[in-house]
VEXMIKOL-852105 format. One line per field, with one value per atom (N, C-alpha, C): residue number from 0; atom name; residue in three letters; x, y negated, z negated. Coordinates in nm, 2 decimals. Each point is the difference from the previous one (the first is absolute). Example, Ala and Ser with C-alpha at 12.3 -4.5 7.8 and 13.67 -1.06 7.14 Angstrom:
pos (0/0/0/1/1/1)
site (N/CA/C/N/CA/C)
code (ALA/ALA/ALA/SER/SER/SER)
xx (1.32/-0.09/0.09/-0.04/0.09/-0.08)
yy (0.57/-0.12/-0.12/-0.11/-0.11/-0.11)
zz (-0.78/0.00/0.00/0.07/0.00/-0.08)
REM end
This chain:
pos (0/0/0/1/1/1/2/2/2/3/3/3/4/4/4/5/5/5/6/6/6/7/7/7/8/8/8/9/9/9/10/10/10/11/11/11/12/12/12/13/13/13/14/14/14/15/15/15/16/16/16/17/17/17/18/18/18/19/19/19/20/20/20/21/21/21/22/22/22/23/23/23/24/24/24/25/25/25/26/26/26/27/27/27/28/28/28/29/29/29/30/30/30/31/31/31/32/32/32/33/33/33/34/34/34/35/35/35/36/36/36/37/37/37/38/38/38/39/39/39/40/40/40/41/41/41/42/42/42/43/43/43/44/44/44/45/45/45/46/46/46/47/47/47/48/48/48/49/49/49/50/50/50/51/51/51/52/52/52/53/53/53/54/54/54/55/55/55/56/56/56/57/57/57/58/58/58/59/59/59/60/60/60/61/61/61/62/62/62/63/63/63/64/64/64/65/65/65/66/66/66/67/67/67/68/68/68/69/69/69/70/70/70/71/71/71/72/72/72/73/73/73/74/74/74/75/75/75/76/76/76/77/77/77/78/78/78/79/79/79/80/80/80/81/81/81/82/82/82/83/83/83/84/84/84/85/85/85/86/86/86/87/87/87/88/88/88)
site (N/CA/C/N/CA/C/N/CA/C/N/CA/C/N/CA/C/N/CA/C/N/CA/C/N/CA/C/N/CA/C/N/CA/C/N/CA/C/N/CA/C/N/CA/C/N/CA/C/N/CA/C/N/CA/C/N/CA/C/N/CA/C/N/CA/C/N/CA/C/N/CA/C/N/CA/C/N/CA/C/N/CA/C/N/CA/C/N/CA/C/N/CA/C/N/CA/C/N/CA/C/N/CA/C/N/CA/C/N/CA/C/N/CA/C/N/CA/C/N/CA/C/N/CA/C/N/CA/C/N/CA/C/N/CA/C/N/CA/C/N/CA/C/N/CA/C/N/CA/C/N/CA/C/N/CA/C/N/CA/C/N/CA/C/N/CA/C/N/CA/C/N/CA/C/N/CA/C/N/CA/C/N/CA/C/N/CA/C/N/CA/C/N/CA/C/N/CA/C/N/CA/C/N/CA/C/N/CA/C/N/CA/C/N/CA/C/N/CA/C/N/CA/C/N/CA/C/N/CA/C/N/CA/C/N/CA/C/N/CA/C/N/CA/C/N/CA/C/N/CA/C/N/CA/C/N/CA/C/N/CA/C/N/CA/C/N/CA/C/N/CA/C/N/CA/C/N/CA/C/N/CA/C/N/CA/C/N/CA/C/N/CA/C/N/CA/C/N/CA/C/N/CA/C/N/CA/C/N/CA/C)
code (MET/MET/MET/LYS/LYS/LYS/THR/THR/THR/PHE/PHE/PHE/VAL/VAL/VAL/THR/THR/THR/VAL/VAL/VAL/LEU/LEU/LEU/GLY/GLY/GLY/LEU/LEU/LEU/ALA/ALA/ALA/SER/SER/SER/LEU/LEU/LEU/VAL/VAL/VAL/ALA/ALA/ALA/LEU/LEU/LEU/ALA/ALA/ALA/ALA/ALA/ALA/CYS/CYS/CYS/ASP/ASP/ASP/SER/SER/SER/ALA/ALA/ALA/LYS/LYS/LYS/GLU/GLU/GLU/ASN/ASN/ASN/GLN/GLN/GLN/VAL/VAL/VAL/GLU/GLU/GLU/ASN/ASN/ASN/ALA/ALA/ALA/TYR/TYR/TYR/GLU/GLU/GLU/ASN/ASN/ASN/GLN/GLN/GLN/ALA/ALA/ALA/ASP/ASP/ASP/ALA/ALA/ALA/LEU/LEU/LEU/ASP/ASP/ASP/ASN/ASN/ASN/GLN/GLN/GLN/ALA/ALA/ALA/ASP/ASP/ASP/ASN/ASN/ASN/MET/MET/MET/GLU/GLU/GLU/ALA/ALA/ALA/MET/MET/MET/ALA/ALA/ALA/ASP/ASP/ASP/ASN/ASN/ASN/LEU/LEU/LEU/SER/SER/SER/GLY/GLY/GLY/ASN/ASN/ASN/ALA/ALA/ALA/GLU/GLU/GLU/MET/MET/MET/ALA/ALA/ALA/ALA/ALA/ALA/GLU/GLU/GLU/ASN/ASN/ASN/ALA/ALA/ALA/ALA/ALA/ALA/ASP/ASP/ASP/ARG/ARG/ARG/LEU/LEU/LEU/GLU/GLU/GLU/ASN/ASN/ASN/LYS/LYS/LYS/ALA/ALA/ALA/ASP/ASP/ASP/ALA/ALA/ALA/THR/THR/THR/ARG/ARG/ARG/GLU/GLU/GLU/ALA/ALA/ALA/GLY/GLY/GLY/GLU/GLU/GLU/ALA/ALA/ALA/ALA/ALA/ALA/GLU/GLU/GLU/ASP/ASP/ASP/ALA/ALA/ALA/VAL/VAL/VAL/GLU/GLU/GLU/LYS/LYS/LYS/GLN/GLN/GLN/GLN/GLN/GLN)
xx (11.35/-0.08/-0.04/-0.03/0.01/0.11/0.14/0.14/-0.01/-0.03/0.02/-0.04/-0.16/-0.06/0.03/0.07/0.05/0.13/0.12/0.05/0.02/-0.12/-0.04/-0.03/-0.11/-0.03/0.10/0.07/0.12/0.08/0.01/0.08/-0.04/-0.14/-0.10/0.02/0.00/0.04/0.11/0.11/0.08/0.05/-0.05/0.00/-0.04/-0.12/-0.16/0.13/0.02/0.11/0.10/0.05/0.11/-0.06/-0.11/-0.03/-0.04/-0.04/0.04/0.09/-0.01/0.18/0.03/0.07/0.04/-0.08/-0.05/-0.06/-0.17/-0.02/-0.11/-0.10/0.17/-0.02/0.00/0.10/0.03/-0.15/-0.08/-0.14/-0.08/0.00/-0.09/0.00/0.16/0.03/-0.07/0.04/-0.06/-0.12/-0.09/-0.16/0.01/-0.01/-0.06/0.08/0.13/0.02/-0.10/0.00/-0.13/-0.11/-0.07/-0.14/0.06/0.08/0.01/-0.01/0.08/0.02/-0.15/-0.11/-0.16/-0.05/0.05/-0.10/0.07/0.11/0.03/-0.08/-0.05/-0.04/-0.14/0.00/-0.17/-0.04/0.08/0.02/0.01/0.08/0.00/-0.08/-0.08/-0.13/-0.12/-0.02/-0.12/0.03/0.16/0.03/-0.04/0.03/-0.04/-0.15/-0.10/-0.13/-0.05/0.07/-0.06/-0.01/0.11/-0.03/-0.06/-0.15/-0.05/-0.16/-0.05/-0.17/-0.07/-0.17/-0.06/0.06/-0.04/0.03/0.16/0.08/0.14/0.05/-0.06/0.05/-0.05/-0.10/-0.08/0.13/0.07/0.05/0.17/0.02/0.15/0.00/-0.14/0.01/-0.01/-0.10/0.01/0.12/0.09/0.13/0.05/0.02/0.07/-0.03/-0.13/-0.02/0.03/0.00/0.05/0.17/0.07/0.13/0.00/-0.08/0.03/-0.03/-0.09/-0.04/0.11/0.02/0.15/0.13/0.03/0.11/-0.09/-0.08/-0.06/0.04/-0.06/0.09/0.13/0.03/0.12/0.08/0.00/0.03/-0.10/-0.08/-0.04/0.10/0.00/0.12/0.11/0.03/0.15/0.03/-0.11/0.00/-0.02/-0.08/-0.01/0.13/0.07/0.14/0.10/0.01/0.05/-0.03/-0.10/-0.06/0.08/-0.01/0.03/0.18/0.08/0.14/0.02/-0.07/0.00/-0.01/-0.11/-0.03/0.12/0.10/0.07/0.12/-0.01/0.15/-0.04)
yy (9.86/0.09/0.13/-0.06/0.07/0.09/-0.12/0.09/0.10/-0.02/0.13/0.10/0.00/0.08/0.11/-0.08/0.04/0.08/-0.02/0.05/0.13/-0.06/0.16/0.10/-0.06/0.10/0.09/-0.07/0.11/0.06/-0.12/0.15/0.12/-0.01/0.13/0.10/-0.02/0.11/-0.02/-0.04/0.02/0.17/-0.06/0.11/0.11/-0.02/0.11/0.09/-0.04/0.02/0.06/0.01/0.05/0.13/0.02/0.13/0.10/-0.02/0.09/0.09/0.16/0.04/0.01/0.03/0.01/0.08/0.13/0.09/-0.05/-0.03/-0.06/-0.12/-0.06/-0.09/0.06/0.09/0.06/0.11/0.04/0.05/-0.13/-0.05/-0.14/-0.04/-0.02/-0.05/0.10/0.13/0.10/-0.05/0.04/-0.05/-0.10/-0.08/-0.17/0.04/0.03/-0.02/0.10/0.12/0.09/-0.10/-0.05/-0.09/-0.10/-0.06/-0.14/0.07/0.10/0.05/0.03/0.04/0.04/-0.14/-0.10/-0.14/-0.03/-0.01/0.00/0.05/0.14/0.05/-0.02/-0.05/-0.04/-0.16/-0.09/-0.12/0.04/0.07/0.04/0.05/0.11/0.03/-0.11/-0.06/-0.16/0.01/-0.11/-0.07/0.07/0.12/0.07/0.01/0.01/-0.01/-0.13/-0.13/-0.15/0.03/0.13/-0.03/0.12/0.02/0.13/-0.03/0.05/-0.04/0.15/-0.03/0.08/0.14/0.17/0.08/0.00/-0.07/0.06/-0.12/-0.11/-0.08/0.02/0.08/0.06/0.12/0.09/0.08/-0.04/-0.09/-0.07/-0.08/-0.07/-0.08/0.12/0.09/0.12/0.05/0.04/0.07/-0.10/-0.13/-0.12/0.02/-0.02/0.04/0.09/0.18/0.12/-0.06/-0.04/-0.03/-0.11/-0.10/-0.09/0.07/0.13/0.02/0.10/0.08/0.03/0.02/-0.15/-0.10/-0.03/0.01/-0.08/0.14/0.06/0.19/0.01/0.01/-0.01/-0.07/-0.15/-0.07/0.00/0.07/0.09/0.10/0.10/0.11/-0.08/-0.06/-0.08/-0.07/-0.05/-0.01/0.11/0.13/0.13/0.01/0.02/0.08/-0.10/-0.10/-0.09/-0.03/0.02/0.02/0.14/0.11/0.14/-0.02/-0.07/-0.01/-0.01/-0.13/-0.08/0.06/0.08/0.11/0.14/0.01/0.08/-0.06/-0.14/-0.03/-0.05)
zz (5.42/-0.05/0.05/0.16/0.15/-0.03/0.04/0.00/-0.11/-0.11/-0.10/-0.03/0.08/0.00/0.12/0.10/0.14/-0.05/-0.12/-0.03/-0.06/-0.07/-0.13/0.11/0.12/0.07/0.07/0.05/0.04/-0.08/-0.08/-0.12/-0.03/-0.02/-0.03/0.14/0.12/0.10/0.00/-0.03/0.03/-0.14/-0.12/-0.09/0.03/0.05/0.04/0.11/0.10/0.08/-0.06/-0.07/-0.06/-0.08/-0.03/-0.07/0.11/0.11/0.11/0.03/-0.02/0.04/0.15/0.04/0.18/0.02/-0.05/0.04/0.05/-0.11/-0.03/0.17/0.00/0.12/0.12/0.01/0.16/0.01/-0.10/0.01/0.04/-0.04/0.01/0.15/0.04/0.13/0.12/-0.02/0.06/0.04/-0.07/0.02/0.05/-0.07/0.06/0.15/0.02/0.16/0.05/-0.02/0.09/0.04/-0.11/0.02/0.04/0.02/0.05/0.15/0.06/0.13/0.03/-0.09/0.09/-0.02/-0.05/-0.03/0.15/0.03/0.13/0.14/-0.02/0.07/0.01/-0.14/0.04/0.08/-0.05/0.09/0.13/0.06/0.16/0.04/-0.09/0.04/0.00/-0.10/0.03/0.11/-0.02/0.17/0.15/0.00/0.08/0.06/-0.19/0.04/0.06/-0.03/0.02/0.18/0.12/0.05/0.09/-0.08/0.03/-0.01/0.04/-0.03/-0.02/-0.05/-0.01/-0.08/0.03/-0.11/-0.03/0.10/0.03/-0.14/-0.01/-0.08/-0.19/0.03/-0.15/-0.02/0.09/0.01/-0.13/0.10/-0.06/-0.12/0.02/-0.14/-0.14/0.04/-0.12/-0.01/0.13/-0.05/-0.07/0.00/-0.03/-0.20/0.00/-0.13/-0.09/0.07/-0.07/0.01/0.10/-0.08/-0.10/-0.04/-0.09/-0.10/-0.04/-0.10/-0.02/0.06/0.01/-0.07/0.03/-0.03/-0.17/-0.03/-0.13/-0.08/0.05/-0.08/-0.04/0.15/-0.03/-0.10/-0.02/-0.09/-0.16/0.00/-0.17/0.00/0.08/-0.01/-0.05/0.07/-0.06/-0.12/-0.05/-0.15/-0.10/0.06/-0.08/-0.01/0.11/0.00/-0.12/0.04/-0.09/-0.12/-0.05/-0.14/-0.03/0.09/-0.06/0.02/0.07/-0.05/-0.11/-0.01/-0.15/-0.13/0.05/-0.18/0.04/0.08/-0.02/-0.07/0.00/-0.08/-0.11)
REM end
């Protein structure tokens, strides 16, 4: 039964992926790459904050939080742009 569910799940993913157009994928990938870059910057900022203390540490952590929020907003904007592309088709 597990194998059947796994195969069914994979088949569903393949079918779903086939529904996306190349333009949708391109838009999604562009936004996702930008969001990933922001997440990486946030990770680096948090690592730097670990080596600081007091107000400097708090400032770095706050900057990292802002970067993470920006990454989340970028992902949401990407989803909206992808939806807009889909509606145009």
